[in-house]
C-alpha positions in Angstrom: -136.9 49.8 70.5 -140.1 47.8 71.0 -142.0 50.4 68.9 -139.3 50.0 66.1 -139.9 46.2 66.2 -143.7 46.7 65.8 -143.0 49.2 63.0 -140.9 46.5 61.2 -143.8 44.0 61.7 -146.2 46.6 60.2 -143.8 47.1 57.3 -143.9 43.4 56.5 -147.7 43.2 56.6 -148.2 46.3 54.5 -145.7 45.1 51.9 -147.6 41.8 51.6 -150.8 43.7 51.3 -149.3 46.0 48.6 -148.0 43.0 46.6 -151.4 41.2 46.8 -153.2 44.4 45.8 -150.9 44.9 42.8 -151.5 41.4 41.7 -155.3 41.9 41.9 -155.0 45.1 40.0 -153.2 43.4 37.2 -155.1 40.1 37.1 -158.4 40.7 39.0 -161.8 41.7 37.8 -161.5 44.6 35.3 -164.3 46.5 37.1 -162.0 47.0 40.1 -158.6 47.4 38.5 -158.4 51.2 38.7 -159.3 51.2 42.4 -156.9 48.4 43.2 -154.1 50.1 41.3 -154.8 53.3 43.2 -154.8 51.4 46.5 -151.5 49.8 45.7 -150.0 53.3 45.2 -151.4 54.4 48.5 -149.9 51.4 50.2 -146.5 52.2 48.6 -146.8 55.7 50.1 -147.7 54.2 53.5 -144.6 52.0 53.2 -142.4 54.9 52.6 -143.7 56.7 55.7 -143.3 53.6 57.8 -139.7 53.3 56.7 -139.1 56.9 57.7 -140.8 56.2 61.1 -138.7 53.1 61.6 -135.5 55.1 60.8 -136.4 57.9 63.3 -137.2 55.4 66.0 -133.9 53.6 65.5 -132.1 56.9 65.5 -133.8 57.8 68.8 -132.8 54.5 70.3 -129.2 54.9 69.1 -129.4 51.7 66.9 -128.9 51.1 63.3 -131.2 48.1 63.0 -133.9 46.2 64.8 -132.7 43.1 66.7 -134.7 40.2 68.1 -133.4 40.7 71.7 
């Protein structure tokens, strides 16, 4: 269950990073917009995989959500 908690923490951090990257892609320096947009898509894929990992960890622990216990 501890690994699932850490995975949820990583989900939050990566989501914040993805949002920030998307904002920079839309409003940042035009010279880097393509690379930032590409990075935002990569982060979206990473989030999808982290969600899958969290779900598998919860299934293995016999839980349906992460608790703060």
